[in-house]
PyMOL CGO cylinders between C-alpha atoms (Angstrom):
from pymol import cmd
from pymol.cgo import CYLINDER

trace = [
    CYLINDER, -154.45, 114.28, -136.66, -154.74, 116.77, -139.67, 0.3, 1, 1, 1, 1, 1, 1,
    CYLINDER, -154.74, 116.77, -139.67, -151.09, 117.21, -139.66, 0.3, 1, 1, 1, 1, 1, 1,
    CYLINDER, -151.09, 117.21, -139.66, -150.47, 113.53, -139.87, 0.3, 1, 1, 1, 1, 1, 1,
    CYLINDER, -150.47, 113.53, -139.87, -152.80, 113.02, -142.92, 0.3, 1, 1, 1, 1, 1, 1,
    CYLINDER, -152.80, 113.02, -142.92, -151.25, 116.37, -144.57, 0.3, 1, 1, 1, 1, 1, 1,
    CYLINDER, -151.25, 116.37, -144.57, -147.70, 115.16, -144.25, 0.3, 1, 1, 1, 1, 1, 1,
    CYLINDER, -147.70, 115.16, -144.25, -148.75, 111.45, -145.86, 0.3, 1, 1, 1, 1, 1, 1,
    CYLINDER, -148.75, 111.45, -145.86, -150.87, 113.44, -148.57, 0.3, 1, 1, 1, 1, 1, 1,
    CYLINDER, -150.87, 113.44, -148.57, -147.75, 115.60, -149.33, 0.3, 1, 1, 1, 1, 1, 1,
    CYLINDER, -147.75, 115.60, -149.33, -145.41, 112.49, -149.77, 0.3, 1, 1, 1, 1, 1, 1,
    CYLINDER, -145.41, 112.49, -149.77, -147.78, 111.25, -152.64, 0.3, 1, 1, 1, 1, 1, 1,
    CYLINDER, -147.78, 111.25, -152.64, -148.18, 114.78, -154.35, 0.3, 1, 1, 1, 1, 1, 1,
    CYLINDER, -148.18, 114.78, -154.35, -144.82, 114.36, -156.12, 0.3, 1, 1, 1, 1, 1, 1,
    CYLINDER, -144.82, 114.36, -156.12, -145.20, 113.99, -159.95, 0.3, 1, 1, 1, 1, 1, 1,
    CYLINDER, -145.20, 113.99, -159.95, -145.85, 110.60, -161.00, 0.3, 1, 1, 1, 1, 1, 1,
    CYLINDER, -145.85, 110.60, -161.00, -142.88, 108.54, -161.88, 0.3, 1, 1, 1, 1, 1, 1,
    CYLINDER, -142.88, 108.54, -161.88, -142.75, 105.75, -164.63, 0.3, 1, 1, 1, 1, 1, 1,
    CYLINDER, -142.75, 105.75, -164.63, -140.98, 102.58, -163.62, 0.3, 1, 1, 1, 1, 1, 1,
    CYLINDER, -140.98, 102.58, -163.62, -139.61, 102.26, -166.95, 0.3, 1, 1, 1, 1, 1, 1,
    CYLINDER, -139.61, 102.26, -166.95, -136.15, 103.61, -167.80, 0.3, 1, 1, 1, 1, 1, 1,
    CYLINDER, -136.15, 103.61, -167.80, -136.01, 106.72, -169.52, 0.3, 1, 1, 1, 1, 1, 1,
    CYLINDER, -136.01, 106.72, -169.52, -137.99, 107.08, -172.66, 0.3, 1, 1, 1, 1, 1, 1,
    CYLINDER, -137.99, 107.08, -172.66, -139.43, 103.79, -172.09, 0.3, 1, 1, 1, 1, 1, 1,
    CYLINDER, -139.43, 103.79, -172.09, -142.65, 104.39, -170.13, 0.3, 1, 1, 1, 1, 1, 1,
    CYLINDER, -142.65, 104.39, -170.13, -145.68, 102.31, -171.49, 0.3, 1, 1, 1, 1, 1, 1,
    CYLINDER, -145.68, 102.31, -171.49, -148.38, 104.52, -173.15, 0.3, 1, 1, 1, 1, 1, 1,
    CYLINDER, -148.38, 104.52, -173.15, -151.15, 101.88, -172.87, 0.3, 1, 1, 1, 1, 1, 1,
    CYLINDER, -151.15, 101.88, -172.87, -153.02, 100.14, -170.23, 0.3, 1, 1, 1, 1, 1, 1,
    CYLINDER, -153.02, 100.14, -170.23, -151.87, 96.71, -171.54, 0.3, 1, 1, 1, 1, 1, 1,
    CYLINDER, -151.87, 96.71, -171.54, -148.04, 98.14, -171.62, 0.3, 1, 1, 1, 1, 1, 1,
    CYLINDER, -148.04, 98.14, -171.62, -148.47, 99.25, -167.92, 0.3, 1, 1, 1, 1, 1, 1,
    CYLINDER, -148.47, 99.25, -167.92, -149.73, 96.09, -166.90, 0.3, 1, 1, 1, 1, 1, 1,
    CYLINDER, -149.73, 96.09, -166.90, -146.66, 94.26, -168.71, 0.3, 1, 1, 1, 1, 1, 1,
    CYLINDER, -146.66, 94.26, -168.71, -144.50, 96.74, -167.03, 0.3, 1, 1, 1, 1, 1, 1,
    CYLINDER, -144.50, 96.74, -167.03, -146.05, 95.50, -163.60, 0.3, 1, 1, 1, 1, 1, 1,
    CYLINDER, -146.05, 95.50, -163.60, -145.55, 91.88, -164.49, 0.3, 1, 1, 1, 1, 1, 1,
    CYLINDER, -145.55, 91.88, -164.49, -141.97, 92.28, -165.17, 0.3, 1, 1, 1, 1, 1, 1,
    CYLINDER, -141.97, 92.28, -165.17, -141.54, 94.16, -161.87, 0.3, 1, 1, 1, 1, 1, 1,
    CYLINDER, -141.54, 94.16, -161.87, -143.37, 91.47, -159.89, 0.3, 1, 1, 1, 1, 1, 1,
    CYLINDER, -143.37, 91.47, -159.89, -141.18, 88.88, -161.60, 0.3, 1, 1, 1, 1, 1, 1,
    CYLINDER, -141.18, 88.88, -161.60, -138.08, 90.65, -160.69, 0.3, 1, 1, 1, 1, 1, 1,
    CYLINDER, -138.08, 90.65, -160.69, -139.11, 90.80, -157.13, 0.3, 1, 1, 1, 1, 1, 1,
    CYLINDER, -139.11, 90.80, -157.13, -139.28, 86.96, -157.00, 0.3, 1, 1, 1, 1, 1, 1,
    CYLINDER, -139.28, 86.96, -157.00, -136.19, 86.55, -159.16, 0.3, 1, 1, 1, 1, 1, 1,
    CYLINDER, -136.19, 86.55, -159.16, -133.96, 88.96, -156.76, 0.3, 1, 1, 1, 1, 1, 1,
    CYLINDER, -133.96, 88.96, -156.76, -135.61, 87.97, -153.77, 0.3, 1, 1, 1, 1, 1, 1,
    CYLINDER, -135.61, 87.97, -153.77, -134.96, 84.45, -154.45, 0.3, 1, 1, 1, 1, 1, 1,
    CYLINDER, -134.96, 84.45, -154.45, -131.30, 84.27, -156.12, 0.3, 1, 1, 1, 1, 1, 1,
    CYLINDER, -131.30, 84.27, -156.12, -130.23, 87.76, -155.00, 0.3, 1, 1, 1, 1, 1, 1,
    CYLINDER, -130.23, 87.76, -155.00, -128.98, 90.50, -157.70, 0.3, 1, 1, 1, 1, 1, 1,
    CYLINDER, -128.98, 90.50, -157.70, -125.54, 88.74, -158.89, 0.3, 1, 1, 1, 1, 1, 1,
    CYLINDER, -125.54, 88.74, -158.89, -127.10, 85.61, -159.45, 0.3, 1, 1, 1, 1, 1, 1,
    CYLINDER, -127.10, 85.61, -159.45, -130.51, 86.64, -160.70, 0.3, 1, 1, 1, 1, 1, 1,
    CYLINDER, -130.51, 86.64, -160.70, -130.72, 87.23, -164.59, 0.3, 1, 1, 1, 1, 1, 1,
    CYLINDER, -130.72, 87.23, -164.59, -132.89, 89.10, -167.01, 0.3, 1, 1, 1, 1, 1, 1,
    CYLINDER, -132.89, 89.10, -167.01, -133.92, 85.57, -168.64, 0.3, 1, 1, 1, 1, 1, 1,
    CYLINDER, -133.92, 85.57, -168.64, -134.91, 84.42, -165.23, 0.3, 1, 1, 1, 1, 1, 1,
    CYLINDER, -134.91, 84.42, -165.23, -137.10, 87.80, -164.81, 0.3, 1, 1, 1, 1, 1, 1,
    CYLINDER, -137.10, 87.80, -164.81, -138.68, 87.07, -168.46, 0.3, 1, 1, 1, 1, 1, 1,
    CYLINDER, -138.68, 87.07, -168.46, -139.45, 83.67, -167.66, 0.3, 1, 1, 1, 1, 1, 1,
    CYLINDER, -139.45, 83.67, -167.66, -141.12, 84.25, -164.57, 0.3, 1, 1, 1, 1, 1, 1,
    CYLINDER, -141.12, 84.25, -164.57, -143.30, 87.20, -166.12, 0.3, 1, 1, 1, 1, 1, 1,
    CYLINDER, -143.30, 87.20, -166.12, -143.86, 84.94, -169.33, 0.3, 1, 1, 1, 1, 1, 1,
    CYLINDER, -143.86, 84.94, -169.33, -142.83, 87.61, -171.67, 0.3, 1, 1, 1, 1, 1, 1,
    CYLINDER, -142.83, 87.61, -171.67, -140.19, 87.71, -174.39, 0.3, 1, 1, 1, 1, 1, 1,
    CYLINDER, -140.19, 87.71, -174.39, -136.59, 88.61, -173.82, 0.3, 1, 1, 1, 1, 1, 1,
    CYLINDER, -136.59, 88.61, -173.82, -137.37, 91.62, -176.16, 0.3, 1, 1, 1, 1, 1, 1,
    CYLINDER, -137.37, 91.62, -176.16, -140.33, 92.95, -174.10, 0.3, 1, 1, 1, 1, 1, 1,
    CYLINDER, -140.33, 92.95, -174.10, -137.87, 93.46, -170.82, 0.3, 1, 1, 1, 1, 1, 1,
    CYLINDER, -137.87, 93.46, -170.82, -135.69, 96.02, -173.14, 0.3, 1, 1, 1, 1, 1, 1,
    CYLINDER, -135.69, 96.02, -173.14, -138.99, 97.62, -174.28, 0.3, 1, 1, 1, 1, 1, 1,
    CYLINDER, -138.99, 97.62, -174.28, -139.30, 98.94, -170.59, 0.3, 1, 1, 1, 1, 1, 1,
    CYLINDER, -139.30, 98.94, -170.59, -135.92, 98.43, -169.30, 0.3, 1, 1, 1, 1, 1, 1,
    CYLINDER, -135.92, 98.43, -169.30, -132.03, 99.05, -170.29, 0.3, 1, 1, 1, 1, 1, 1,
    CYLINDER, -132.03, 99.05, -170.29, -130.56, 96.44, -168.12, 0.3, 1, 1, 1, 1, 1, 1,
    CYLINDER, -130.56, 96.44, -168.12, -130.73, 94.45, -165.06, 0.3, 1, 1, 1, 1, 1, 1,
    CYLINDER, -130.73, 94.45, -165.06, -129.38, 97.18, -162.94, 0.3, 1, 1, 1, 1, 1, 1,
    CYLINDER, -129.38, 97.18, -162.94, -132.09, 99.39, -164.16, 0.3, 1, 1, 1, 1, 1, 1,
    CYLINDER, -132.09, 99.39, -164.16, -134.65, 97.16, -163.25, 0.3, 1, 1, 1, 1, 1, 1,
    CYLINDER, -134.65, 97.16, -163.25, -133.33, 96.74, -159.74, 0.3, 1, 1, 1, 1, 1, 1,
    CYLINDER, -133.33, 96.74, -159.74, -133.02, 100.44, -159.21, 0.3, 1, 1, 1, 1, 1, 1,
    CYLINDER, -133.02, 100.44, -159.21, -136.69, 100.63, -160.23, 0.3, 1, 1, 1, 1, 1, 1,
    CYLINDER, -136.69, 100.63, -160.23, -137.74, 97.59, -157.88, 0.3, 1, 1, 1, 1, 1, 1,
    CYLINDER, -137.74, 97.59, -157.88, -135.94, 99.41, -154.75, 0.3, 1, 1, 1, 1, 1, 1,
    CYLINDER, -135.94, 99.41, -154.75, -138.18, 102.40, -155.62, 0.3, 1, 1, 1, 1, 1, 1,
    CYLINDER, -138.18, 102.40, -155.62, -141.23, 100.57, -156.15, 0.3, 1, 1, 1, 1, 1, 1,
    CYLINDER, -141.23, 100.57, -156.15, -140.84, 98.25, -152.86, 0.3, 1, 1, 1, 1, 1, 1,
    CYLINDER, -140.84, 98.25, -152.86, -140.15, 101.67, -150.69, 0.3, 1, 1, 1, 1, 1, 1,
    CYLINDER, -140.15, 101.67, -150.69, -143.39, 102.77, -152.48, 0.3, 1, 1, 1, 1, 1, 1,
    CYLINDER, -143.39, 102.77, -152.48, -145.18, 99.82, -151.41, 0.3, 1, 1, 1, 1, 1, 1,
    CYLINDER, -145.18, 99.82, -151.41, -144.18, 100.11, -147.78, 0.3, 1, 1, 1, 1, 1, 1,
    CYLINDER, -144.18, 100.11, -147.78, -145.28, 103.88, -147.56, 0.3, 1, 1, 1, 1, 1, 1,
    CYLINDER, -145.28, 103.88, -147.56, -148.76, 103.20, -149.18, 0.3, 1, 1, 1, 1, 1, 1,
    CYLINDER, -148.76, 103.20, -149.18, -149.37, 100.12, -147.13, 0.3, 1, 1, 1, 1, 1, 1,
    CYLINDER, -149.37, 100.12, -147.13, -148.65, 102.28, -143.96, 0.3, 1, 1, 1, 1, 1, 1,
    CYLINDER, -148.65, 102.28, -143.96, -150.23, 105.49, -144.87, 0.3, 1, 1, 1, 1, 1, 1,
    CYLINDER, -150.23, 105.49, -144.87, -154.00, 104.55, -144.61, 0.3, 1, 1, 1, 1, 1, 1,
    CYLINDER, -154.00, 104.55, -144.61, -153.80, 103.17, -141.12, 0.3, 1, 1, 1, 1, 1, 1,
    CYLINDER, -153.80, 103.17, -141.12, -152.62, 106.66, -139.56, 0.3, 1, 1, 1, 1, 1, 1,
    CYLINDER, -152.62, 106.66, -139.56, -156.11, 108.02, -140.26, 0.3, 1, 1, 1, 1, 1, 1,
    CYLINDER, -156.11, 108.02, -140.26, -157.45, 106.26, -137.50, 0.3, 1, 1, 1, 1, 1, 1,
    CYLINDER, -157.45, 106.26, -137.50, -154.81, 107.01, -135.03, 0.3, 1, 1, 1, 1, 1, 1,
    CYLINDER, -154.81, 107.01, -135.03, -155.89, 108.65, -131.42, 0.3, 1, 1, 1, 1, 1, 1,
    CYLINDER, -155.89, 108.65, -131.42, -152.74, 110.69, -131.17, 0.3, 1, 1, 1, 1, 1, 1,
    CYLINDER, -152.74, 110.69, -131.17, -148.81, 110.82, -132.43, 0.3, 1, 1, 1, 1, 1, 1,
    CYLINDER, -148.81, 110.82, -132.43, -147.81, 107.82, -130.76, 0.3, 1, 1, 1, 1, 1, 1,
    CYLINDER, -147.81, 107.82, -130.76, -150.74, 105.76, -131.06, 0.3, 1, 1, 1, 1, 1, 1,
    CYLINDER, -150.74, 105.76, -131.06, -149.99, 106.39, -134.90, 0.3, 1, 1, 1, 1, 1, 1,
    CYLINDER, -149.99, 106.39, -134.90, -146.56, 105.26, -134.71, 0.3, 1, 1, 1, 1, 1, 1,
    CYLINDER, -146.56, 105.26, -134.71, -147.80, 102.09, -133.12, 0.3, 1, 1, 1, 1, 1, 1,
    CYLINDER, -147.80, 102.09, -133.12, -150.08, 101.54, -135.96, 0.3, 1, 1, 1, 1, 1, 1,
    CYLINDER, -150.08, 101.54, -135.96, -147.51, 102.27, -138.47, 0.3, 1, 1, 1, 1, 1, 1,
    CYLINDER, -147.51, 102.27, -138.47, -145.31, 99.50, -136.92, 0.3, 1, 1, 1, 1, 1, 1,
    CYLINDER, -145.31, 99.50, -136.92, -148.27, 97.05, -137.09, 0.3, 1, 1, 1, 1, 1, 1,
    CYLINDER, -148.27, 97.05, -137.09, -149.18, 97.73, -140.70, 0.3, 1, 1, 1, 1, 1, 1,
    CYLINDER, -149.18, 97.73, -140.70, -145.66, 97.15, -141.83, 0.3, 1, 1, 1, 1, 1, 1,
    CYLINDER, -145.66, 97.15, -141.83, -145.19, 93.83, -139.74, 0.3, 1, 1, 1, 1, 1, 1,
    CYLINDER, -145.19, 93.83, -139.74, -148.07, 92.63, -141.67, 0.3, 1, 1, 1, 1, 1, 1,
    CYLINDER, -148.07, 92.63, -141.67, -146.80, 93.80, -144.87, 0.3, 1, 1, 1, 1, 1, 1,
    CYLINDER, -146.80, 93.80, -144.87, -143.48, 91.89, -143.99, 0.3, 1, 1, 1, 1, 1, 1,
    CYLINDER, -143.48, 91.89, -143.99, -144.87, 88.90, -143.58, 0.3, 1, 1, 1, 1, 1, 1,
    CYLINDER, -144.87, 88.90, -143.58, -145.98, 88.86, -146.94, 0.3, 1, 1, 1, 1, 1, 1,
    CYLINDER, -145.98, 88.86, -146.94, -143.31, 90.72, -148.83, 0.3, 1, 1, 1, 1, 1, 1,
    CYLINDER, -143.31, 90.72, -148.83, -140.09, 89.11, -146.95, 0.3, 1, 1, 1, 1, 1, 1,
    CYLINDER, -140.09, 89.11, -146.95, -138.19, 90.06, -150.19, 0.3, 1, 1, 1, 1, 1, 1,
    CYLINDER, -138.19, 90.06, -150.19, -138.13, 93.71, -149.13, 0.3, 1, 1, 1, 1, 1, 1,
    CYLINDER, -138.13, 93.71, -149.13, -135.40, 93.10, -146.71, 0.3, 1, 1, 1, 1, 1, 1,
    CYLINDER, -135.40, 93.10, -146.71, -133.06, 91.47, -149.54, 0.3, 1, 1, 1, 1, 1, 1,
    CYLINDER, -133.06, 91.47, -149.54, -133.90, 93.93, -151.96, 0.3, 1, 1, 1, 1, 1, 1,
    CYLINDER, -133.90, 93.93, -151.96, -133.27, 97.00, -149.74, 0.3, 1, 1, 1, 1, 1, 1,
    CYLINDER, -133.27, 97.00, -149.74, -129.77, 95.47, -148.28, 0.3, 1, 1, 1, 1, 1, 1,
    CYLINDER, -129.77, 95.47, -148.28, -128.55, 94.46, -151.47, 0.3, 1, 1, 1, 1, 1, 1,
    CYLINDER, -128.55, 94.46, -151.47, -129.30, 97.94, -152.93, 0.3, 1, 1, 1, 1, 1, 1,
    CYLINDER, -129.30, 97.94, -152.93, -126.57, 99.60, -150.48, 0.3, 1, 1, 1, 1, 1, 1,
    CYLINDER, -126.57, 99.60, -150.48, -124.13, 97.96, -153.09, 0.3, 1, 1, 1, 1, 1, 1,
    CYLINDER, -124.13, 97.96, -153.09, -126.18, 97.74, -156.34, 0.3, 1, 1, 1, 1, 1, 1,
    CYLINDER, -126.18, 97.74, -156.34, -128.20, 101.17, -155.73, 0.3, 1, 1, 1, 1, 1, 1,
    CYLINDER, -128.20, 101.17, -155.73, -126.50, 103.38, -153.28, 0.3, 1, 1, 1, 1, 1, 1,
    CYLINDER, -126.50, 103.38, -153.28, -128.65, 106.51, -154.23, 0.3, 1, 1, 1, 1, 1, 1,
    CYLINDER, -128.65, 106.51, -154.23, -131.72, 104.51, -153.88, 0.3, 1, 1, 1, 1, 1, 1,
    CYLINDER, -131.72, 104.51, -153.88, -130.79, 102.70, -150.66, 0.3, 1, 1, 1, 1, 1, 1,
    CYLINDER, -130.79, 102.70, -150.66, -130.31, 106.02, -148.97, 0.3, 1, 1, 1, 1, 1, 1,
    CYLINDER, -130.31, 106.02, -148.97, -133.41, 107.58, -150.38, 0.3, 1, 1, 1, 1, 1, 1,
    CYLINDER, -133.41, 107.58, -150.38, -135.41, 104.66, -149.37, 0.3, 1, 1, 1, 1, 1, 1,
    CYLINDER, -135.41, 104.66, -149.37, -134.42, 105.45, -145.46, 0.3, 1, 1, 1, 1, 1, 1,
    CYLINDER, -134.42, 105.45, -145.46, -134.04, 109.48, -145.99, 0.3, 1, 1, 1, 1, 1, 1,
    CYLINDER, -134.04, 109.48, -145.99, -137.52, 109.46, -147.00, 0.3, 1, 1, 1, 1, 1, 1,
    CYLINDER, -137.52, 109.46, -147.00, -138.84, 106.84, -144.32, 0.3, 1, 1, 1, 1, 1, 1,
    CYLINDER, -138.84, 106.84, -144.32, -137.36, 109.01, -141.56, 0.3, 1, 1, 1, 1, 1, 1,
    CYLINDER, -137.36, 109.01, -141.56, -138.43, 112.29, -143.44, 0.3, 1, 1, 1, 1, 1, 1,
    CYLINDER, -138.43, 112.29, -143.44, -142.37, 110.98, -142.89, 0.3, 1, 1, 1, 1, 1, 1,
    CYLINDER, -142.37, 110.98, -142.89, -141.63, 109.79, -139.17, 0.3, 1, 1, 1, 1, 1, 1,
    CYLINDER, -141.63, 109.79, -139.17, -139.97, 113.07, -138.44, 0.3, 1, 1, 1, 1, 1, 1,
    CYLINDER, -139.97, 113.07, -138.44, -142.94, 115.15, -139.76, 0.3, 1, 1, 1, 1, 1, 1,
    CYLINDER, -142.94, 115.15, -139.76, -145.18, 113.18, -137.91, 0.3, 1, 1, 1, 1, 1, 1,
    CYLINDER, -145.18, 113.18, -137.91, -143.35, 113.45, -134.63, 0.3, 1, 1, 1, 1, 1, 1,
    CYLINDER, -143.35, 113.45, -134.63, -142.92, 117.30, -135.12, 0.3, 1, 1, 1, 1, 1, 1,
    CYLINDER, -142.92, 117.30, -135.12, -146.58, 117.68, -135.73, 0.3, 1, 1, 1, 1, 1, 1,
    CYLINDER, -146.58, 117.68, -135.73, -147.23, 115.82, -132.41, 0.3, 1, 1, 1, 1, 1, 1,
    CYLINDER, -147.23, 115.82, -132.41, -144.74, 118.08, -130.64, 0.3, 1, 1, 1, 1, 1, 1,
    CYLINDER, -144.74, 118.08, -130.64, -146.65, 121.18, -131.98, 0.3, 1, 1, 1, 1, 1, 1,
    CYLINDER, -146.65, 121.18, -131.98, -149.83, 119.73, -130.52, 0.3, 1, 1, 1, 1, 1, 1,
    CYLINDER, -149.83, 119.73, -130.52, -148.49, 119.04, -127.32, 0.3, 1, 1, 1, 1, 1, 1,
    CYLINDER, -148.49, 119.04, -127.32, -148.63, 115.16, -127.82, 0.3, 1, 1, 1, 1, 1, 1,
    CYLINDER, -148.63, 115.16, -127.82, -144.89, 114.47, -127.87, 0.3, 1, 1, 1, 1, 1, 1,
    CYLINDER, -144.89, 114.47, -127.87, -142.24, 115.98, -125.18, 0.3, 1, 1, 1, 1, 1, 1,
    CYLINDER, -142.24, 115.98, -125.18, -139.96, 118.32, -126.88, 0.3, 1, 1, 1, 1, 1, 1,
    CYLINDER, -139.96, 118.32, -126.88, -136.10, 117.99, -125.91, 0.3, 1, 1, 1, 1, 1, 1,
    CYLINDER, -136.10, 117.99, -125.91, -134.09, 121.25, -126.00, 0.3, 1, 1, 1, 1, 1, 1,
    CYLINDER, -134.09, 121.25, -126.00, -132.07, 120.03, -128.89, 0.3, 1, 1, 1, 1, 1, 1,
    CYLINDER, -132.07, 120.03, -128.89, -132.15, 120.64, -132.86, 0.3, 1, 1, 1, 1, 1, 1,
    CYLINDER, -132.15, 120.64, -132.86, -131.36, 117.22, -133.58, 0.3, 1, 1, 1, 1, 1, 1,
    CYLINDER, -131.36, 117.22, -133.58, -134.06, 115.62, -131.28, 0.3, 1, 1, 1, 1, 1, 1,
    CYLINDER, -134.06, 115.62, -131.28, -136.81, 115.23, -133.96, 0.3, 1, 1, 1, 1, 1, 1,
    CYLINDER, -136.81, 115.23, -133.96, -134.16, 113.43, -136.40, 0.3, 1, 1, 1, 1, 1, 1,
    CYLINDER, -134.16, 113.43, -136.40, -132.55, 111.38, -133.84, 0.3, 1, 1, 1, 1, 1, 1,
    CYLINDER, -132.55, 111.38, -133.84, -136.20, 110.25, -132.53, 0.3, 1, 1, 1, 1, 1, 1,
    CYLINDER, -136.20, 110.25, -132.53, -136.87, 109.61, -136.28, 0.3, 1, 1, 1, 1, 1, 1,
    CYLINDER, -136.87, 109.61, -136.28, -134.04, 107.48, -137.07, 0.3, 1, 1, 1, 1, 1, 1,
    CYLINDER, -134.04, 107.48, -137.07, -134.43, 105.59, -133.74, 0.3, 1, 1, 1, 1, 1, 1,
    CYLINDER, -134.43, 105.59, -133.74, -138.11, 104.53, -134.28, 0.3, 1, 1, 1, 1, 1, 1,
    CYLINDER, -138.11, 104.53, -134.28, -137.31, 103.53, -137.71, 0.3, 1, 1, 1, 1, 1, 1,
    CYLINDER, -137.31, 103.53, -137.71, -134.32, 101.30, -136.83, 0.3, 1, 1, 1, 1, 1, 1,
    CYLINDER, -134.32, 101.30, -136.83, -136.60, 99.73, -133.97, 0.3, 1, 1, 1, 1, 1, 1,
    CYLINDER, -136.60, 99.73, -133.97, -139.22, 98.85, -136.78, 0.3, 1, 1, 1, 1, 1, 1,
    CYLINDER, -139.22, 98.85, -136.78, -136.78, 97.67, -139.22, 0.3, 1, 1, 1, 1, 1, 1,
    CYLINDER, -136.78, 97.67, -139.22, -135.31, 95.18, -136.66, 0.3, 1, 1, 1, 1, 1, 1,
    CYLINDER, -135.31, 95.18, -136.66, -138.69, 94.17, -135.20, 0.3, 1, 1, 1, 1, 1, 1,
    CYLINDER, -138.69, 94.17, -135.20, -139.71, 93.61, -138.64, 0.3, 1, 1, 1, 1, 1, 1,
    CYLINDER, -139.71, 93.61, -138.64, -136.84, 91.43, -139.43, 0.3, 1, 1, 1, 1, 1, 1,
    CYLINDER, -136.84, 91.43, -139.43, -137.17, 89.38, -136.21, 0.3, 1, 1, 1, 1, 1, 1,
    CYLINDER, -137.17, 89.38, -136.21, -140.99, 88.81, -136.15, 0.3, 1, 1, 1, 1, 1, 1,
    CYLINDER, -140.99, 88.81, -136.15, -141.58, 88.89, -140.02, 0.3, 1, 1, 1, 1, 1, 1,
    CYLINDER, -141.58, 88.89, -140.02, -138.83, 87.48, -141.94, 0.3, 1, 1, 1, 1, 1, 1,
    CYLINDER, -138.83, 87.48, -141.94, -137.02, 85.22, -139.00, 0.3, 1, 1, 1, 1, 1, 1,
    CYLINDER, -137.02, 85.22, -139.00, -140.18, 84.10, -137.06, 0.3, 1, 1, 1, 1, 1, 1,
    CYLINDER, -140.18, 84.10, -137.06, -143.72, 84.97, -136.28, 0.3, 1, 1, 1, 1, 1, 1,
    CYLINDER, -143.72, 84.97, -136.28, -145.26, 87.01, -133.41, 0.3, 1, 1, 1, 1, 1, 1,
    CYLINDER, -145.26, 87.01, -133.41, -148.40, 88.77, -133.22, 0.3, 1, 1, 1, 1, 1, 1,
    CYLINDER, -148.40, 88.77, -133.22, -148.12, 92.09, -134.81, 0.3, 1, 1, 1, 1, 1, 1,
    CYLINDER, -148.12, 92.09, -134.81, -150.61, 93.55, -132.42, 0.3, 1, 1, 1, 1, 1, 1,
    CYLINDER, -150.61, 93.55, -132.42, -148.26, 92.37, -129.42, 0.3, 1, 1, 1, 1, 1, 1,
    CYLINDER, -148.26, 92.37, -129.42, -145.09, 93.11, -130.99, 0.3, 1, 1, 1, 1, 1, 1,
    CYLINDER, -145.09, 93.11, -130.99, -146.48, 96.74, -131.70, 0.3, 1, 1, 1, 1, 1, 1,
    CYLINDER, -146.48, 96.74, -131.70, -148.37, 97.14, -128.20, 0.3, 1, 1, 1, 1, 1, 1,
    CYLINDER, -148.37, 97.14, -128.20, -144.77, 96.39, -126.56, 0.3, 1, 1, 1, 1, 1, 1,
    CYLINDER, -144.77, 96.39, -126.56, -143.09, 98.91, -128.87, 0.3, 1, 1, 1, 1, 1, 1,
    CYLINDER, -143.09, 98.91, -128.87, -145.46, 101.61, -128.40, 0.3, 1, 1, 1, 1, 1, 1,
    CYLINDER, -145.46, 101.61, -128.40, -145.14, 100.99, -124.63, 0.3, 1, 1, 1, 1, 1, 1,
    CYLINDER, -145.14, 100.99, -124.63, -141.53, 101.80, -125.29, 0.3, 1, 1, 1, 1, 1, 1,
    CYLINDER, -141.53, 101.80, -125.29, -142.11, 104.95, -127.01, 0.3, 1, 1, 1, 1, 1, 1,
    CYLINDER, -142.11, 104.95, -127.01, -144.73, 106.19, -124.28, 0.3, 1, 1, 1, 1, 1, 1,
    CYLINDER, -144.73, 106.19, -124.28, -142.86, 105.50, -121.35, 0.3, 1, 1, 1, 1, 1, 1,
    CYLINDER, -142.86, 105.50, -121.35, -139.45, 104.59, -122.03, 0.3, 1, 1, 1, 1, 1, 1,
    CYLINDER, -139.45, 104.59, -122.03, -137.38, 102.04, -119.81, 0.3, 1, 1, 1, 1, 1, 1,
    CYLINDER, -137.38, 102.04, -119.81, -136.77, 103.79, -116.64, 0.3, 1, 1, 1, 1, 1, 1,
    CYLINDER, -136.77, 103.79, -116.64, -138.77, 101.95, -113.75, 0.3, 1, 1, 1, 1, 1, 1,
]
cmd.load_cgo(trace, "trace")
């Protein structure tokens, strides 16, 4: 599974991005911890109230920092929300990536990825509200979240095709269509079994993985 590991490493190899607004990156470990507190508080505030009803005062109250401290790191409510979208997208990626190392083949990796995502959603239900609202508050961040997720899935599928583990169709769109379909399935399974109600991640991912391996044809 070397190609899978390399694809995930490459996704992390980009230059480190500071969550703060331009020119406001923390210079000390203490500043980084404060910035993290603000982001975590923003997740609670927006996750509970939504972007429109959420407020900077609510964020600073939850983070137990002064109002001025917020502006030390962020220019506005929009700025912290935009960063929160990137942060949550990164957390999903980083939670899923390690389990791929234990995959026996490409499709097993997709099953493990779904299982890990379902477990993440159980403890981070706010991710759905944050990403959904991003369509209107941060359209570029919304698009990037899904596009980068599809790119990672597509890279894994293509690596599997190159190894002969995944069937290849005679279509230049095949891998992209398949990657979008897998991501869409994962998103709605997370909504159904992670946010709306409980279901064993092992069982949900087992059933979904059978669908990937064998399809629906009798």
